[in-house]
C-alpha positions as a Markdown table, in Angstrom:
| # | Residue | x | y | z |
|---|---|---|---|---|
| 1 | Met | 116.7 | 185.1 | 59.4 |
| 2 | Asn | 115.6 | 188.3 | 57.8 |
| 3 | Glu | 115.9 | 187.5 | 54.1 |
| 4 | Lys | 115.6 | 190.5 | 51.7 |
| 5 | Ile | 115.5 | 190.0 | 48.0 |
| 6 | Ile | 115.0 | 192.9 | 45.5 |
| 7 | Thr | 113.6 | 192.4 | 42.0 |
| 8 | Lys | 111.8 | 194.5 | 39.4 |
| 9 | Met | 108.7 | 193.9 | 37.4 |
| 10 | His | 107.1 | 195.7 | 34.4 |
| 11 | Val | 103.6 | 197.3 | 35.1 |
| 12 | Lys | 102.2 | 199.2 | 32.1 |
| 13 | Asp | 105.8 | 200.0 | 30.7 |
| 14 | Asn | 106.9 | 201.1 | 34.0 |
| 15 | Leu | 109.6 | 199.4 | 36.0 |
| 16 | Val | 108.5 | 198.7 | 39.7 |
| 17 | Lys | 110.8 | 197.5 | 42.5 |
| 18 | Val | 109.6 | 194.4 | 44.4 |
| 19 | Met | 111.2 | 193.6 | 47.7 |
| 20 | Arg | 110.7 | 190.2 | 49.3 |
| 21 | Val | 111.2 | 190.0 | 53.1 |
| 22 | Asn | 110.8 | 186.7 | 54.7 |
| 23 | Gly | 108.6 | 185.4 | 51.9 |
| 24 | Val | 106.4 | 188.6 | 51.8 |
| 25 | Asp | 106.4 | 190.8 | 48.7 |
| 26 | Tyr | 106.4 | 194.6 | 49.0 |
| 27 | Ile | 106.1 | 196.9 | 46.0 |
| 28 | Ser | 107.3 | 200.4 | 45.6 |
| 29 | Leu | 104.4 | 202.9 | 45.4 |
| 30 | Thr | 106.6 | 205.7 | 44.2 |
| 31 | Asp | 107.8 | 203.5 | 41.2 |
| 32 | Met | 104.2 | 202.7 | 40.3 |
| 33 | Val | 103.2 | 206.3 | 40.0 |
| 34 | Arg | 106.4 | 207.7 | 38.6 |
| 35 | Lys | 105.1 | 208.1 | 35.0 |
| 36 | Ile | 101.7 | 209.6 | 36.0 |
| 37 | Asp | 101.2 | 213.3 | 36.0 |
| 38 | Asn | 101.7 | 214.5 | 39.6 |
| 39 | Gly | 102.1 | 210.9 | 40.6 |
| 40 | Pro | 104.4 | 211.7 | 43.7 |
| 41 | Ala | 101.9 | 214.4 | 44.7 |
| 42 | Leu | 99.1 | 211.7 | 44.7 |
| 43 | Ile | 101.1 | 209.6 | 47.2 |
| 44 | Glu | 101.8 | 212.7 | 49.3 |
| 45 | Lys | 98.0 | 213.6 | 49.3 |
| 46 | Trp | 97.1 | 210.0 | 50.2 |
| 47 | Leu | 99.5 | 209.9 | 53.1 |
| 48 | Arg | 98.0 | 213.2 | 54.5 |
| 49 | Asn | 94.4 | 211.7 | 54.4 |
| 50 | Lys | 93.0 | 211.1 | 57.8 |
| 51 | Asn | 91.5 | 207.8 | 56.8 |
| 52 | Thr | 95.0 | 206.6 | 55.6 |
| 53 | Ile | 96.6 | 207.7 | 58.9 |
| 54 | Glu | 93.9 | 205.9 | 60.8 |
| 55 | Phe | 94.3 | 202.7 | 58.7 |
| 56 | Leu | 98.0 | 202.8 | 59.1 |
| 57 | Gly | 97.7 | 203.3 | 62.9 |
| 58 | Ile | 95.3 | 200.2 | 63.1 |
| 59 | Trp | 97.7 | 198.2 | 61.1 |
| 60 | Glu | 100.7 | 199.1 | 63.2 |
| 61 | Glu | 98.8 | 198.3 | 66.4 |
| 62 | Met | 98.0 | 194.9 | 65.1 |
| 63 | Tyr | 101.3 | 193.9 | 63.6 |
| 64 | Asn | 104.0 | 196.0 | 65.3 |
| 65 | Glu | 104.7 | 195.2 | 68.8 |
| 66 | Asp | 107.1 | 198.1 | 69.1 |
| 67 | Phe | 104.4 | 200.6 | 67.8 |
| 68 | Asp | 104.5 | 203.9 | 69.8 |
| 69 | Thr | 100.8 | 204.6 | 70.4 |
| 70 | Asn | 101.5 | 207.8 | 72.3 |
| 71 | Ala | 103.4 | 209.2 | 69.3 |
| 72 | Tyr | 100.6 | 208.1 | 67.0 |
| 73 | Asp | 98.0 | 209.8 | 69.1 |
| 74 | Glu | 100.0 | 213.0 | 69.0 |
| 75 | Ile | 99.9 | 212.9 | 65.2 |
| 76 | Met | 96.1 | 212.2 | 65.2 |
């Protein structure tokens, strides 16, 4: 069963969505930075960082059996 529950929580006067999938909580990064100057640009910059991409690639290799390593290698 793929249970999905979406709730919200307050973080420093900011409403942040929380999604629970099979008992694991995930938070919205974009909600967290919404009230910060250039917040969305910070996430965009973080996602373009080579270290971030390498981390995400390692994470996907470990936890995603359908991860396409060839497509990942092309990005790198």
